[in-house]
C-alpha positions as CSV (number, residue, x, y, z in Angstrom):
1,M,39.7,40.8,4.2
2,M,39.4,44.0,6.1
3,D,36.1,43.0,7.8
4,P,34.7,39.6,6.7
5,R,31.7,39.9,9.0
6,A,30.6,43.0,7.1
7,I,30.0,40.7,4.1
8,A,28.9,37.6,5.9
9,P,27.7,38.2,9.5
10,G,28.3,34.7,10.6
11,S,31.7,34.4,9.0
12,L,34.5,32.6,10.9
13,M,37.2,34.1,8.7
14,P,39.6,36.2,10.7
15,V,40.3,39.9,10.0
16,Y,43.4,40.4,7.8
17,S,43.4,44.2,7.8
18,W,47.0,44.3,9.0
19,L,48.1,43.0,5.6
20,K,47.1,46.3,4.0
21,D,50.0,48.1,5.6
22,G,52.6,45.4,5.1
23,R,54.8,45.7,2.0
24,V,56.2,43.2,-0.4
25,D,59.8,43.6,-1.8
26,F,59.4,42.5,-5.4
27,G,63.1,42.7,-5.8
28,R,63.4,39.5,-3.7
29,T,60.8,37.5,-5.8
30,A,63.3,36.0,-8.3
31,G,65.4,34.6,-5.5
32,K,62.4,33.1,-3.8
33,L,61.4,31.4,-7.1
34,A,64.9,30.1,-7.7
35,A,64.9,28.6,-4.1
36,L,61.6,26.9,-4.8
37,R,63.0,25.5,-8.0
38,T,65.7,23.7,-6.0
39,L,62.8,22.0,-4.1
40,G,61.2,20.8,-7.4
41,V,58.8,23.6,-8.3
42,P,58.9,23.8,-12.1
43,Y,59.3,27.5,-12.6
44,P,60.6,28.2,-16.2
45,D,63.8,30.2,-16.5
46,D,62.0,33.2,-18.1
47,V,59.5,33.4,-15.2
48,V,62.3,33.4,-12.7
49,L,64.2,36.1,-14.7
50,R,61.1,38.2,-15.0
51,A,59.7,37.5,-11.5
52,A,59.7,41.1,-10.3
53,E,58.2,42.4,-13.5
54,L,55.5,39.8,-13.5
55,A,54.6,40.2,-9.8
56,T,54.5,44.0,-10.2
57,G,52.2,43.7,-13.2
58,Q,49.9,41.3,-11.5
59,A,49.8,43.5,-8.4
60,E,49.0,46.6,-10.4
61,L,46.1,44.8,-12.2
62,I,44.6,43.8,-8.8
63,R,45.1,47.3,-7.4
64,A,43.4,48.8,-10.4
65,D,40.4,46.4,-10.1
66,L,40.0,47.2,-6.4
67,A,40.3,51.0,-7.2
68,E,37.3,50.5,-9.5
69,Q,35.4,49.2,-6.5
70,D,36.5,52.3,-4.4
71,V,39.1,50.3,-2.5
72,Q,42.4,52.2,-2.2
73,I,45.4,50.1,-1.5
74,A,49.1,50.1,-2.6
75,A,50.1,47.6,-5.3
76,D,52.9,46.4,-3.1
77,S,50.8,45.6,0.0
78,E,50.8,42.2,1.5
79,M,47.0,42.1,1.0
80,I,47.4,42.4,-2.8
81,A,50.0,39.6,-2.6
82,L,47.5,37.3,-0.8
83,I,44.8,38.1,-3.4
84,A,47.3,37.2,-6.1
85,Y,48.1,33.9,-4.4
86,L,44.4,33.1,-4.1
87,Q,43.8,33.9,-7.7
88,R,46.6,31.4,-8.7
89,L,44.7,28.7,-6.8
90,G,42.1,29.0,-9.6
91,R,39.7,31.2,-7.7
92,G,39.8,34.1,-10.1
93,E,41.3,35.3,-13.4
94,Q,44.7,33.8,-14.1
95,Y,47.7,36.0,-14.8
96,D,49.3,35.4,-18.2
97,T,53.0,35.3,-17.7
98,S,53.7,35.8,-21.4
99,S,52.4,39.4,-21.2
100,P,51.4,41.9,-18.6
101,R,47.6,41.2,-18.7
102,L,45.0,38.9,-17.3
103,T,43.7,36.1,-19.3
104,I,39.9,36.0,-20.0
105,G,39.2,32.4,-19.1
106,K,39.3,30.7,-15.8
107,E,41.6,27.8,-15.0
108,G,40.7,24.7,-17.0
109,E,38.9,26.6,-19.8
């Protein structure tokens, strides 16, 4: 996301480096999920109530994984939030909302 062409020289993916410095306010996450529920998104009550805790836990796991790859980034960066979103699309390990850990299997397993 910092420099897609460094990985794939012909990539058309734009640079998202500005997301590294943007911050996410996890305190607003429960309100966002509650608003989405009014539109029909089936978030369970416990997920809405624990939204900040779950989002913070998921962000910290992603940050730690990146740190193992020598990438230093704050857990509350917008880039981490985008990575978490992409993972929820089934493109990576799925976050288990029943505990602060990642599940082993991929979506559908």
